[in-house]
Residue, then its C-alpha position, 0 to 999 in steps of 0.5 A: m034335380m033330375e038334371a043333376a042326377i044324370l050329369p055325373g052319369r055323363r060326366r063319367f061316360a065322357m072320361r071313359p073314352s078319354f081314359l082309354l085314349v090315354a091308356l092306348l097312347l102309354a100302352l103304344a109309347p116305347d119303353a124306354p127313350a133311344q140311347s144316344p150313340s156311343r163317342g165310339e160309334l161317333l168317331y167310327t162312323t165319322h172317320c172310318v165307315a167310308c173306307h172299313t164297311k162291316e165286310v172288312h171286319w168279317r174277311a177271312r183275313r183279318l188282323a184283329t184276333d182278339w181285343t189287343s190286336l183289335a186295340e193295336e189295329t185301331r191305333r195303327w189306323q187313326r195314327n196312319v190317317g192322322l187323327n191323333w185321338s187319345d187313348d180314351e177315344v181309341e179305346d171307345v171305338v174298340r169298345y164299340l168294334n167289339t160290342t157290335i162286331y167281334r165280340f172278344p172277351d173284353k180286356a180293356p179296364k172298365q169304364t167309370g162315370 
């Protein structure tokens, strides 16, 4: 009978380190899974970044001065290298560049779905 009284106390004690370990792991876990790259980022890094490092976007004589000119330059360059992107793909790259580099007021239609 004495042994039965000791075991529950031991079991409770044995559970505490497990509980603490789980609590520690949850505390150290990231809040949310990392977000996948956008289609615009994937298109840009696959087809553009070899020539267009971030420095090209910050030069003093850059041609993109607002959302419209950024879209025009993106469309022009993808045509020049024969990528044949759809309007949606061009917009995705423009949105990526604007979000990460330019920060012009957004003039594009909002994405749905």
